[in-house]
All heavy atoms as a GROMACS GRO file, in nm:
protein
  565
    1MET      N    1   0.084  -0.118   0.000
    1MET     CA    2   0.000   0.000   0.000
    1MET      C    3   0.089   0.124   0.000
    1MET      O    4   0.191   0.130   0.066
    1MET     CB    5  -0.090   0.000   0.124
    1MET     CG    6  -0.158   0.130   0.147
    1MET     SD    7  -0.267   0.148   0.292
    1MET     CE    8  -0.206   0.037   0.411
    2LYS      N    9   0.045   0.223  -0.075
    2LYS     CA   10   0.111   0.353  -0.078
    2LYS      C   11   0.015   0.457  -0.022
    2LYS      O   12  -0.107   0.446  -0.041
    2LYS     CB   13   0.148   0.393  -0.222
    2LYS     CG   14   0.257   0.309  -0.283
    2LYS     CD   15   0.388   0.350  -0.224
    2LYS     CE   16   0.503   0.291  -0.301
    2LYS     NZ   17   0.629   0.320  -0.236
    3ALA      N   18   0.069   0.557   0.044
    3ALA     CA   19  -0.016   0.660   0.104
    3ALA      C   20  -0.100   0.732  -0.002
    3ALA      O   21  -0.213   0.771   0.027
    3ALA     CB   22   0.070   0.760   0.181
    4MET      N   23  -0.047   0.746  -0.122
    4MET     CA   24  -0.124   0.812  -0.228
    4MET      C   25  -0.247   0.731  -0.268
    4MET      O   26  -0.338   0.784  -0.331
    4MET     CB   27  -0.036   0.838  -0.350
    4MET     CG   28   0.063   0.953  -0.331
    4MET     SD   29  -0.016   1.113  -0.301
    4MET     CE   30  -0.097   1.139  -0.457
    5ASP      N   31  -0.252   0.603  -0.232
    5ASP     CA   32  -0.368   0.519  -0.262
    5ASP      C   33  -0.481   0.540  -0.161
    5ASP      O   34  -0.592   0.492  -0.183
    5ASP     CB   35  -0.328   0.372  -0.263
    5ASP     CG   36  -0.230   0.340  -0.374
    5ASP    OD1   37  -0.231   0.411  -0.478
    5ASP    OD2   38  -0.150   0.246  -0.357
    6LEU      N   39  -0.452   0.607  -0.050
    6LEU     CA   40  -0.554   0.631   0.052
    6LEU      C   41  -0.650   0.739   0.003
    6LEU      O   42  -0.607   0.840  -0.052
    6LEU     CB   43  -0.490   0.678   0.183
    6LEU     CG   44  -0.388   0.585   0.248
    6LEU    CD1   45  -0.327   0.651   0.371
    6LEU    CD2   46  -0.451   0.452   0.286
    7ASP      N   47  -0.780   0.717   0.024
    7ASP     CA   48  -0.874   0.824  -0.010
    7ASP      C   49  -0.871   0.928   0.104
    7ASP      O   50  -0.801   0.911   0.204
    7ASP     CB   51  -1.014   0.771  -0.039
    7ASP     CG   52  -1.085   0.709   0.081
    7ASP    OD1   53  -1.052   0.743   0.197
    7ASP    OD2   54  -1.176   0.627   0.060
    8GLN      N   55  -0.948   1.033   0.088
    8GLN     CA   56  -0.947   1.144   0.184
    8GLN      C   57  -0.978   1.096   0.327
    8GLN      O   58  -0.910   1.132   0.422
    8GLN     CB   59  -1.049   1.250   0.140
    8GLN     CG   60  -1.059   1.369   0.230
    8GLN     CD   61  -0.944   1.466   0.214
    8GLN    OE1   62  -0.860   1.452   0.126
    8GLN    NE2   63  -0.940   1.566   0.298
    9ASP      N   64  -1.082   1.015   0.343
    9ASP     CA   65  -1.121   0.967   0.475
    9ASP      C   66  -1.013   0.878   0.536
    9ASP      O   67  -0.987   0.885   0.657
    9ASP     CB   68  -1.253   0.891   0.469
    9ASP     CG   69  -1.371   0.981   0.437
    9ASP    OD1   70  -1.364   1.103   0.466
    9ASP    OD2   71  -1.471   0.931   0.384
   10MET      N   72  -0.953   0.795   0.455
   10MET     CA   73  -0.847   0.706   0.504
   10MET      C   74  -0.726   0.786   0.550
   10MET      O   75  -0.668   0.759   0.656
   10MET     CB   76  -0.810   0.607   0.395
   10MET     CG   77  -0.922   0.512   0.357
   10MET     SD   78  -0.897   0.434   0.195
   10MET     CE   79  -0.776   0.310   0.233
   11ALA      N   80  -0.687   0.885   0.471
   11ALA     CA   81  -0.571   0.968   0.507
   11ALA      C   82  -0.599   1.049   0.633
   11ALA      O   83  -0.512   1.063   0.719
   11ALA     CB   84  -0.535   1.061   0.391
   12LEU      N   85  -0.722   1.098   0.647
   12LEU     CA   86  -0.758   1.172   0.769
   12LEU      C   87  -0.758   1.080   0.892
   12LEU      O   88  -0.716   1.123   1.000
   12LEU     CB   89  -0.895   1.238   0.753
   12LEU     CG   90  -0.896   1.367   0.671
   12LEU    CD1   91  -1.038   1.412   0.645
   12LEU    CD2   92  -0.816   1.476   0.740
   13ALA      N   93  -0.802   0.957   0.875
   13ALA     CA   94  -0.799   0.862   0.986
   13ALA      C   95  -0.655   0.837   1.029
   13ALA      O   96  -0.624   0.834   1.149
   13ALA     CB   97  -0.866   0.730   0.946
   14ALA      N   98  -0.566   0.822   0.932
   14ALA     CA   99  -0.424   0.804   0.964
   14ALA      C  100  -0.369   0.927   1.034
   14ALA      O  101  -0.297   0.915   1.134
   14ALA     CB  102  -0.345   0.775   0.836
   15ALA      N  103  -0.403   1.045   0.985
   15ALA     CA  104  -0.353   1.169   1.045
   15ALA      C  105  -0.403   1.185   1.188
   15ALA      O  106  -0.327   1.226   1.277
   15ALA     CB  107  -0.395   1.289   0.960
   16ARG      N  108  -0.529   1.152   1.212
   16ARG     CA  109  -0.582   1.162   1.350
   16ARG      C  110  -0.505   1.071   1.445
   16ARG      O  111  -0.475   1.109   1.558
   16ARG     CB  112  -0.730   1.127   1.351
   16ARG     CG  113  -0.818   1.234   1.293
   16ARG     CD  114  -0.966   1.203   1.313
   16ARG     NE  115  -1.044   1.284   1.224
   16ARG     CZ  116  -1.103   1.239   1.113
   16ARG    NH1  117  -1.094   1.111   1.080
   16ARG    NH2  118  -1.172   1.321   1.036
   17LEU      N  119  -0.476   0.951   1.399
   17LEU     CA  120  -0.401   0.858   1.483
   17LEU      C  121  -0.256   0.904   1.498
   17LEU      O  122  -0.199   0.893   1.607
   17LEU     CB  123  -0.408   0.716   1.424
   17LEU     CG  124  -0.374   0.603   1.518
   17LEU    CD1  125  -0.465   0.603   1.640
   17LEU    CD2  126  -0.385   0.470   1.446
   18MET      N  127  -0.199   0.959   1.393
   18MET     CA  128  -0.064   1.015   1.403
   18MET      C  129  -0.060   1.124   1.508
   18MET      O  130   0.034   1.132   1.588
   18MET     CB  131  -0.020   1.075   1.268
   18MET     CG  132   0.014   0.974   1.163
   18MET     SD  133   0.028   1.045   0.996
   18MET     CE  134   0.159   1.163   1.015
   19GLU      N  135  -0.164   1.207   1.508
   19GLU     CA  136  -0.168   1.319   1.602
   19GLU      C  137  -0.184   1.272   1.746
   19GLU      O  138  -0.119   1.324   1.836
   19GLU     CB  139  -0.283   1.414   1.566
   19GLU     CG  140  -0.287   1.538   1.650
   19GLU     CD  141  -0.394   1.634   1.606
   19GLU    OE1  142  -0.498   1.591   1.553
   19GLU    OE2  143  -0.374   1.754   1.628
   20SER      N  144  -0.266   1.171   1.766
   20SER     CA  145  -0.294   1.127   1.904
   20SER      C  146  -0.194   1.026   1.959
   20SER      O  147  -0.170   1.024   2.080
   20SER     CB  148  -0.436   1.070   1.913
   20SER     OG  149  -0.447   0.951   1.838
   21GLU      N  150  -0.137   0.944   1.873
   21GLU     CA  151  -0.051   0.836   1.923
   21GLU      C  152   0.092   0.838   1.871
   21GLU      O  153   0.175   0.761   1.917
   21GLU     CB  154  -0.115   0.700   1.892
   21GLU     CG  155  -0.248   0.683   1.963
   21GLU     CD  156  -0.303   0.543   1.954
   21GLU    OE1  157  -0.226   0.450   1.923
   21GLU    OE2  158  -0.423   0.528   1.978
   22GLY      N  159   0.120   0.926   1.776
   22GLY     CA  160   0.256   0.937   1.724
   22GLY      C  161   0.340   1.028   1.813
   22GLY      O  162   0.290   1.088   1.908
   23GLY      N  163   0.464   1.038   1.780
   23GLY     CA  164   0.552   1.131   1.850
   23GLY      C  165   0.526   1.274   1.804
   23GLY      O  166   0.436   1.301   1.724
   24SER      N  167   0.608   1.365   1.851
   24SER     CA  168   0.587   1.506   1.818
   24SER      C  169   0.604   1.532   1.668
   24SER      O  170   0.531   1.613   1.610
   24SER     CB  171   0.680   1.596   1.899
   24SER     OG  172   0.815   1.570   1.868
   25PHE      N  173   0.696   1.461   1.602
   25PHE     CA  174   0.714   1.480   1.459
   25PHE      C  175   0.589   1.436   1.383
   25PHE      O  176   0.536   1.511   1.299
   25PHE     CB  177   0.836   1.402   1.409
   25PHE     CG  178   0.865   1.424   1.264
   25PHE    CD1  179   0.930   1.539   1.221
   25PHE    CD2  180   0.826   1.331   1.169
   25PHE    CE1  181   0.956   1.561   1.087
   25PHE    CE2  182   0.852   1.351   1.035
   25PHE     CZ  183   0.917   1.466   0.993
   26ALA      N  184   0.539   1.318   1.415
   26ALA     CA  185   0.417   1.268   1.349
   26ALA      C  186   0.299   1.361   1.376
   26ALA      O  187   0.217   1.386   1.287
   26ALA     CB  188   0.386   1.126   1.395
   27ARG      N  189   0.290   1.412   1.498
   27ARG     CA  190   0.181   1.503   1.533
   27ARG      C  191   0.188   1.630   1.446
   27ARG      O  192   0.086   1.677   1.396
   27ARG     CB  193   0.187   1.539   1.681
   27ARG     CG  194   0.072   1.627   1.726
   27ARG     CD  195   0.070   1.650   1.876
   27ARG     NE  196   0.187   1.727   1.918
   27ARG     CZ  197   0.285   1.680   1.994
   27ARG    NH1  198   0.283   1.556   2.038
   27ARG    NH2  199   0.386   1.757   2.028
   28HIS      N  200   0.307   1.683   1.426
   28HIS     CA  201   0.321   1.804   1.345
   28HIS      C  202   0.292   1.777   1.197
   28HIS      O  203   0.234   1.863   1.129
   28HIS     CB  204   0.459   1.865   1.364
   28HIS     CG  205   0.473   1.938   1.494
   28HIS    ND1  206   0.516   1.877   1.609
   28HIS    CD2  207   0.446   2.065   1.526
   28HIS    CE1  208   0.516   1.965   1.706
   28HIS    NE2  209   0.473   2.080   1.660
   29ILE      N  210   0.329   1.661   1.148
   29ILE     CA  211   0.296   1.625   1.009
   29ILE      C  212   0.144   1.616   0.994
   29ILE      O  213   0.086   1.664   0.896
   29ILE     CB  214   0.364   1.493   0.968
   29ILE    CG1  215   0.516   1.507   0.970
   29ILE    CG2  216   0.315   1.446   0.830
   29ILE    CD1  217   0.571   1.618   0.882
   30ALA      N  218   0.076   1.555   1.091
   30ALA     CA  219  -0.070   1.546   1.088
   30ALA      C  220  -0.133   1.684   1.088
   30ALA      O  221  -0.225   1.712   1.010
   30ALA     CB  222  -0.120   1.464   1.206
   31GLN      N  223  -0.084   1.772   1.172
   31GLN     CA  224  -0.139   1.907   1.178
   31GLN      C  225  -0.116   1.983   1.048
   31GLN      O  226  -0.204   2.057   1.003
   31GLN     CB  227  -0.080   1.982   1.298
   31GLN     CG  228  -0.130   1.924   1.430
   31GLN     CD  229  -0.054   1.976   1.551
   31GLN    OE1  230   0.052   2.038   1.540
   31GLN    NE2  231  -0.109   1.949   1.668
   32ALA      N  232  -0.002   1.962   0.986
   32ALA     CA  233   0.024   2.024   0.856
   32ALA      C  234  -0.073   1.968   0.752
   32ALA      O  235  -0.123   2.042   0.666
   32ALA     CB  236   0.168   2.000   0.814
   33PHE      N  237  -0.100   1.838   0.760
   33PHE     CA  238  -0.192   1.773   0.666
   33PHE      C  239  -0.331   1.835   0.675
   33PHE      O  240  -0.397   1.858   0.574
   33PHE     CB  241  -0.198   1.624   0.693
   33PHE     CG  242  -0.281   1.547   0.596
   33PHE    CD1  243  -0.233   1.513   0.471
   33PHE    CD2  244  -0.411   1.509   0.628
   33PHE    CE1  245  -0.310   1.443   0.379
   33PHE    CE2  246  -0.489   1.438   0.539
   33PHE     CZ  247  -0.438   1.406   0.414
   34TYR      N  248  -0.376   1.863   0.797
   34TYR     CA  249  -0.510   1.921   0.816
   34TYR      C  250  -0.527   2.055   0.745
   34TYR      O  251  -0.635   2.083   0.692
   34TYR     CB  252  -0.541   1.944   0.964
   34TYR     CG  253  -0.542   1.821   1.050
   34TYR    CD1  254  -0.501   1.829   1.183
   34TYR    CD2  255  -0.583   1.698   1.003
   34TYR    CE1  256  -0.502   1.718   1.266
   34TYR    CE2  257  -0.584   1.586   1.084
   34TYR     CZ  258  -0.544   1.597   1.215
   34TYR     OH  259  -0.544   1.488   1.297
   35VAL      N  260  -0.424   2.136   0.744
   35VAL     CA  261  -0.437   2.272   0.690
   35VAL      C  262  -0.386   2.284   0.546
   35VAL      O  263  -0.401   2.390   0.486
   35VAL     CB  264  -0.367   2.376   0.781
   35VAL    CG1  265  -0.431   2.377   0.919
   35VAL    CG2  266  -0.218   2.350   0.791
   36ALA      N  267  -0.329   2.179   0.494
   36ALA     CA  268  -0.271   2.184   0.359
   36ALA      C  269  -0.379   2.184   0.251
   36ALA      O  270  -0.486   2.125   0.268
   36ALA     CB  271  -0.178   2.064   0.338
   37ASP      N  272  -0.347   2.249   0.140
   37ASP     CA  273  -0.434   2.239   0.024
   37ASP      C  274  -0.409   2.105  -0.045
   37ASP      O  275  -0.324   2.027   0.000
   37ASP     CB  276  -0.413   2.357  -0.072
   37ASP     CG  277  -0.271   2.366  -0.127
   37ASP    OD1  278  -0.196   2.266  -0.120
   37ASP    OD2  279  -0.235   2.473  -0.178
   38THR      N  280  -0.482   2.077  -0.150
   38THR     CA  281  -0.473   1.948  -0.216
   38THR      C  282  -0.331   1.916  -0.264
   38THR      O  283  -0.281   1.804  -0.243
   38THR     CB  284  -0.569   1.942  -0.337
   38THR    OG1  285  -0.702   1.968  -0.290
   38THR    CG2  286  -0.567   1.807  -0.405
   39THR      N  287  -0.266   2.012  -0.324
   39THR     CA  288  -0.130   1.990  -0.375
   39THR      C  289  -0.034   1.956  -0.261
   39THR      O  290   0.046   1.862  -0.271
   39THR     CB  291  -0.080   2.114  -0.451
   39THR    OG1  292  -0.169   2.140  -0.560
   39THR    CG2  293   0.061   2.094  -0.503
   40ASN      N  294  -0.042   2.031  -0.153
   40ASN     CA  295   0.049   2.007  -0.041
   40ASN      C  296   0.013   1.882   0.037
   40ASN      O  297   0.101   1.816   0.092
   40ASN     CB  298   0.057   2.130   0.048
   40ASN     CG  299   0.138   2.240  -0.017
   40ASN    OD1  300   0.244   2.214  -0.070
   40ASN    ND2  301   0.086   2.361  -0.016
   41ARG      N  302  -0.114   1.844   0.038
   41ARG     CA  303  -0.151   1.716   0.099
   41ARG      C  304  -0.085   1.601   0.022
   41ARG      O  305  -0.033   1.508   0.081
   41ARG     CB  306  -0.303   1.696   0.102
   41ARG     CG  307  -0.368   1.770   0.214
   41ARG     CD  308  -0.515   1.738   0.225
   41ARG     NE  309  -0.567   1.800   0.345
   41ARG     CZ  310  -0.681   1.769   0.401
   41ARG    NH1  311  -0.758   1.676   0.348
   41ARG    NH2  312  -0.719   1.830   0.511
   42GLU      N  313  -0.089   1.611  -0.110
   42GLU     CA  314  -0.024   1.508  -0.192
   42GLU      C  315   0.126   1.503  -0.164
   42GLU      O  316   0.185   1.395  -0.157
   42GLU     CB  317  -0.050   1.534  -0.340
   42GLU     CG  318  -0.194   1.508  -0.380
   42GLU     CD  319  -0.224   1.544  -0.524
   42GLU    OE1  320  -0.132   1.586  -0.598
   42GLU    OE2  321  -0.341   1.532  -0.563
   43ARG      N  322   0.186   1.619  -0.148
   43ARG     CA  323   0.330   1.624  -0.117
   43ARG      C  324   0.359   1.559   0.018
   43ARG      O  325   0.458   1.486   0.032
   43ARG     CB  326   0.378   1.769  -0.117
   43ARG     CG  327   0.386   1.830  -0.254
   43ARG     CD  328   0.430   1.973  -0.247
   43ARG     NE  329   0.439   2.029  -0.382
   43ARG     CZ  330   0.437   2.158  -0.409
   43ARG    NH1  331   0.431   2.247  -0.312
   43ARG    NH2  332   0.444   2.199  -0.534
   44LEU      N  333   0.274   1.586   0.116
   44LEU     CA  334   0.293   1.526   0.249
   44LEU      C  335   0.276   1.374   0.242
   44LEU      O  336   0.354   1.299   0.302
   44LEU     CB  337   0.196   1.586   0.350
   44LEU     CG  338   0.228   1.729   0.394
   44LEU    CD1  339   0.110   1.789   0.469
   44LEU    CD2  340   0.353   1.732   0.480
   45LEU      N  341   0.175   1.328   0.170
   45LEU     CA  342   0.153   1.184   0.156
   45LEU      C  343   0.271   1.116   0.088
   45LEU      O  344   0.310   1.005   0.127
   45LEU     CB  345   0.024   1.156   0.077
   45LEU     CG  346  -0.106   1.187   0.148
   45LEU    CD1  347  -0.223   1.177   0.051
   45LEU    CD2  348  -0.128   1.094   0.267
   46THR      N  349   0.327   1.182  -0.012
   46THR     CA  350   0.442   1.126  -0.083
   46THR      C  351   0.567   1.127   0.005
   46THR      O  352   0.639   1.027   0.015
   46THR     CB  353   0.468   1.203  -0.214
   46THR    OG1  354   0.351   1.192  -0.296
   46THR    CG2  355   0.587   1.148  -0.288
   47ALA      N  356   0.592   1.239   0.069
   47ALA     CA  357   0.714   1.254   0.149
   47ALA      C  358   0.713   1.168   0.275
   47ALA      O  359   0.818   1.120   0.318
   47ALA     CB  360   0.734   1.401   0.186
   48PHE      N  361   0.595   1.149   0.332
   48PHE     CA  362   0.585   1.076   0.458
   48PHE      C  363   0.499   0.951   0.443
   48PHE      O  364   0.420   0.915   0.531
   48PHE     CB  365   0.533   1.169   0.569
   48PHE     CG  366   0.623   1.287   0.588
   48PHE    CD1  367   0.587   1.412   0.540
   48PHE    CD2  368   0.746   1.274   0.649
   48PHE    CE1  369   0.671   1.520   0.554
   48PHE    CE2  370   0.832   1.381   0.664
   48PHE     CZ  371   0.794   1.506   0.616
   49ASP      N  372   0.517   0.886   0.329
   49ASP     CA  373   0.443   0.765   0.295
   49ASP      C  374   0.448   0.662   0.408
   49ASP      O  375   0.345   0.605   0.446
   49ASP     CB  376   0.503   0.706   0.167
   49ASP     CG  377   0.435   0.578   0.124
   49ASP    OD1  378   0.331   0.586   0.058
   49ASP    OD2  379   0.488   0.470   0.160
   50ASP      N  380   0.566   0.641   0.463
   50ASP     CA  381   0.582   0.540   0.569
   50ASP      C  382   0.496   0.572   0.691
   50ASP      O  383   0.434   0.483   0.749
   50ASP     CB  384   0.728   0.525   0.608
   50ASP     CG  385   0.793   0.654   0.653
   50ASP    OD1  386   0.753   0.764   0.605
   50ASP    OD2  387   0.886   0.648   0.737
   51LEU      N  388   0.491   0.699   0.730
   51LEU     CA  389   0.410   0.737   0.846
   51LEU      C  390   0.262   0.717   0.820
   51LEU      O  391   0.191   0.660   0.903
   51LEU     CB  392   0.434   0.885   0.882
   51LEU     CG  393   0.555   0.917   0.966
   51LEU    CD1  394   0.568   1.067   0.985
   51LEU    CD2  395   0.548   0.848   1.101
   52PHE      N  396   0.213   0.768   0.707
   52PHE     CA  397   0.070   0.756   0.678
   52PHE      C  398   0.028   0.610   0.665
   52PHE      O  399  -0.077   0.571   0.717
   52PHE     CB  400   0.033   0.836   0.552
   52PHE     CG  401   0.019   0.984   0.578
   52PHE    CD1  402   0.127   1.069   0.560
   52PHE    CD2  403  -0.100   1.037   0.623
   52PHE    CE1  404   0.116   1.205   0.584
   52PHE    CE2  405  -0.113   1.173   0.649
   52PHE     CZ  406  -0.004   1.257   0.629
   53CYS      N  407   0.109   0.529   0.601
   53CYS     CA  408   0.076   0.386   0.586
   53CYS      C  409   0.079   0.315   0.720
   53CYS      O  410  -0.011   0.236   0.751
   53CYS     CB  411   0.171   0.320   0.487
   53CYS     SG  412   0.143   0.371   0.317
   54LYS      N  413   0.180   0.342   0.800
   54LYS     CA  414   0.192   0.279   0.932
   54LYS      C  415   0.069   0.311   1.018
   54LYS      O  416   0.010   0.220   1.077
   54LYS     CB  417   0.318   0.329   1.001
   54LYS     CG  418   0.330   0.287   1.146
   54LYS     CD  419   0.449   0.352   1.213
   54LYS     CE  420   0.449   0.324   1.361
   54LYS     NZ  421   0.560   0.391   1.430
   55PHE      N  422   0.030   0.438   1.023
   55PHE     CA  423  -0.080   0.476   1.109
   55PHE      C  424  -0.215   0.436   1.051
   55PHE      O  425  -0.308   0.406   1.125
   55PHE     CB  426  -0.073   0.625   1.144
   55PHE     CG  427   0.030   0.653   1.250
   55PHE    CD1  428   0.158   0.691   1.216
   55PHE    CD2  429   0.000   0.634   1.384
   55PHE    CE1  430   0.254   0.714   1.314
   55PHE    CE2  431   0.095   0.657   1.483
   55PHE     CZ  432   0.222   0.696   1.448
   56TYR      N  433  -0.227   0.429   0.918
   56TYR     CA  434  -0.352   0.378   0.862
   56TYR      C  435  -0.367   0.229   0.891
   56TYR      O  436  -0.475   0.184   0.928
   56TYR     CB  437  -0.363   0.404   0.711
   56TYR     CG  438  -0.496   0.355   0.662
   56TYR    CD1  439  -0.613   0.423   0.696
   56TYR    CD2  440  -0.508   0.238   0.589
   56TYR    CE1  441  -0.737   0.376   0.658
   56TYR    CE2  442  -0.631   0.190   0.550
   56TYR     CZ  443  -0.746   0.259   0.584
   56TYR     OH  444  -0.869   0.212   0.547
   57ARG      N  445  -0.258   0.154   0.879
   57ARG     CA  446  -0.265   0.011   0.914
   57ARG      C  447  -0.305  -0.007   1.060
   57ARG      O  448  -0.388  -0.092   1.093
   57ARG     CB  449  -0.131  -0.058   0.888
   57ARG     CG  450  -0.110  -0.094   0.743
   57ARG     CD  451   0.009  -0.186   0.722
   57ARG     NE  452   0.135  -0.125   0.760
   57ARG     CZ  453   0.211  -0.051   0.680
   57ARG    NH1  454   0.173  -0.029   0.556
   57ARG    NH2  455   0.325  -0.001   0.722
   58GLN      N  456  -0.250   0.076   1.149
   58GLN     CA  457  -0.284   0.068   1.290
   58GLN      C  458  -0.431   0.105   1.312
   58GLN      O  459  -0.499   0.042   1.393
   58GLN     CB  460  -0.194   0.159   1.374
   58GLN     CG  461  -0.217   0.143   1.524
   58GLN     CD  462  -0.193   0.000   1.571
   58GLN    OE1  463  -0.089  -0.059   1.541
   58GLN    NE2  464  -0.289  -0.058   1.642
   59TYR      N  465  -0.478   0.205   1.240
   59TYR     CA  466  -0.620   0.243   1.248
   59TYR      C  467  -0.710   0.126   1.211
   59TYR      O  468  -0.807   0.097   1.279
   59TYR     CB  469  -0.645   0.363   1.154
   59TYR     CG  470  -0.791   0.392   1.132
   59TYR    CD1  471  -0.866   0.457   1.227
   59TYR    CD2  472  -0.853   0.351   1.013
   59TYR    CE1  473  -1.001   0.483   1.206
   59TYR    CE2  474  -0.986   0.376   0.991
   59TYR     CZ  475  -1.061   0.442   1.088
   59TYR     OH  476  -1.194   0.466   1.066
   60ARG      N  477  -0.676   0.056   1.101
   60ARG     CA  478  -0.757  -0.060   1.057
   60ARG      C  479  -0.752  -0.172   1.161
   60ARG      O  480  -0.853  -0.235   1.189
   60ARG     CB  481  -0.708  -0.111   0.921
   60ARG     CG  482  -0.739  -0.019   0.807
   60ARG     CD  483  -0.889   0.002   0.788
   60ARG     NE  484  -0.952  -0.122   0.751
   60ARG     CZ  485  -1.074  -0.159   0.788
   60ARG    NH1  486  -1.148  -0.081   0.861
   60ARG    NH2  487  -1.122  -0.275   0.750
   61ILE      N  488  -0.635  -0.198   1.216
   61ILE     CA  489  -0.624  -0.302   1.321
   61ILE      C  490  -0.710  -0.264   1.439
   61ILE      O  491  -0.783  -0.348   1.493
   61ILE     CB  492  -0.476  -0.320   1.361
   61ILE    CG1  493  -0.399  -0.388   1.249
   61ILE    CG2  494  -0.465  -0.400   1.492
   61ILE    CD1  495  -0.248  -0.385   1.266
   62ASP      N  496  -0.704  -0.138   1.480
   62ASP     CA  497  -0.786  -0.092   1.592
   62ASP      C  498  -0.935  -0.108   1.562
   62ASP      O  499  -1.012  -0.149   1.648
   62ASP     CB  500  -0.757   0.055   1.624
   62ASP     CG  501  -0.617   0.077   1.681
   62ASP    OD1  502  -0.549  -0.023   1.716
   62ASP    OD2  503  -0.576   0.194   1.690
   63GLN      N  504  -0.976  -0.077   1.439
   63GLN     CA  505  -1.117  -0.092   1.399
   63GLN      C  506  -1.160  -0.238   1.405
   63GLN      O  507  -1.268  -0.269   1.457
   63GLN     CB  508  -1.139  -0.037   1.258
   63GLN     CG  509  -1.125   0.112   1.248
   63GLN     CD  510  -1.229   0.185   1.328
   63GLN    OE1  511  -1.347   0.155   1.320
   63GLN    NE2  512  -1.188   0.280   1.408
   64LEU      N  513  -1.077  -0.327   1.355
   64LEU     CA  514  -1.110  -0.469   1.355
   64LEU      C  515  -1.114  -0.524   1.498
   64LEU      O  516  -1.200  -0.605   1.532
   64LEU     CB  517  -1.011  -0.548   1.269
   64LEU     CG  518  -1.014  -0.516   1.120
   64LEU    CD1  519  -0.898  -0.582   1.048
   64LEU    CD2  520  -1.146  -0.559   1.059
   65THR      N  521  -1.019  -0.482   1.579
   65THR     CA  522  -1.014  -0.528   1.718
   65THR      C  523  -1.134  -0.478   1.796
   65THR      O  524  -1.194  -0.553   1.874
   65THR     CB  525  -0.884  -0.479   1.785
   65THR    OG1  526  -0.773  -0.526   1.708
   65THR    CG2  527  -0.871  -0.531   1.926
   66GLN      N  528  -1.174  -0.354   1.775
   66GLN     CA  529  -1.291  -0.299   1.845
   66GLN      C  530  -1.416  -0.373   1.803
   66GLN      O  531  -1.506  -0.395   1.885
   66GLN     CB  532  -1.305  -0.150   1.816
   66GLN     CG  533  -1.203  -0.065   1.885
   66GLN     CD  534  -1.211   0.080   1.845
   66GLN    OE1  535  -1.299   0.122   1.771
   66GLN    NE2  536  -1.117   0.160   1.895
   67GLY      N  537  -1.424  -0.413   1.677
   67GLY     CA  538  -1.539  -0.487   1.630
   67GLY      C  539  -1.552  -0.624   1.696
   67GLY      O  540  -1.662  -0.673   1.718
   68GLU      N  541  -1.439  -0.683   1.732
   68GLU     CA  542  -1.440  -0.814   1.797
   68GLU      C  543  -1.482  -0.805   1.943
   68GLU      O  544  -1.534  -0.900   1.998
   68GLU     CB  545  -1.302  -0.878   1.788
   68GLU     CG  546  -1.262  -0.917   1.647
   68GLU     CD  547  -1.120  -0.970   1.639
   68GLU    OE1  548  -1.052  -0.974   1.743
   68GLU    OE2  549  -1.078  -1.004   1.529
   69THR      N  550  -1.460  -0.689   2.005
   69THR     CA  551  -1.489  -0.676   2.148
   69THR      C  552  -1.631  -0.629   2.173
   69THR      O  553  -1.675  -0.624   2.286
   69THR     CB  554  -1.391  -0.578   2.217
   69THR    OG1  555  -1.402  -0.449   2.155
   69THR    CG2  556  -1.248  -0.628   2.206
   70LYS      N  557  -1.703  -0.593   2.070
   70LYS     CA  558  -1.842  -0.544   2.088
   70LYS      C  559  -1.939  -0.660   2.094
   70LYS      O  560  -1.922  -0.764   2.046
   70LYS     CB  561  -1.880  -0.449   1.975
   70LYS     CG  562  -1.808  -0.318   1.989
   70LYS     CD  563  -1.856  -0.223   1.883
   70LYS     CE  564  -1.781  -0.091   1.899
   70LYS     NZ  565  -1.817   0.005   1.802
   0.00000   0.00000   0.00000
């Protein structure tokens, strides 16, 4: 998976998790993502592909795990 393959909702889910559970660097990247225009969002997704993919995968795991506990 590449971060550029994430749709808007998926990328925002990754950014929210980056902001809440990542370190200060990841939190600042997420905050930049929130305020970026479309071109700069694409740049952030490309430049920080590993972060967005890592946190999106964690988001999906969390969603699946929460579904099992309900």
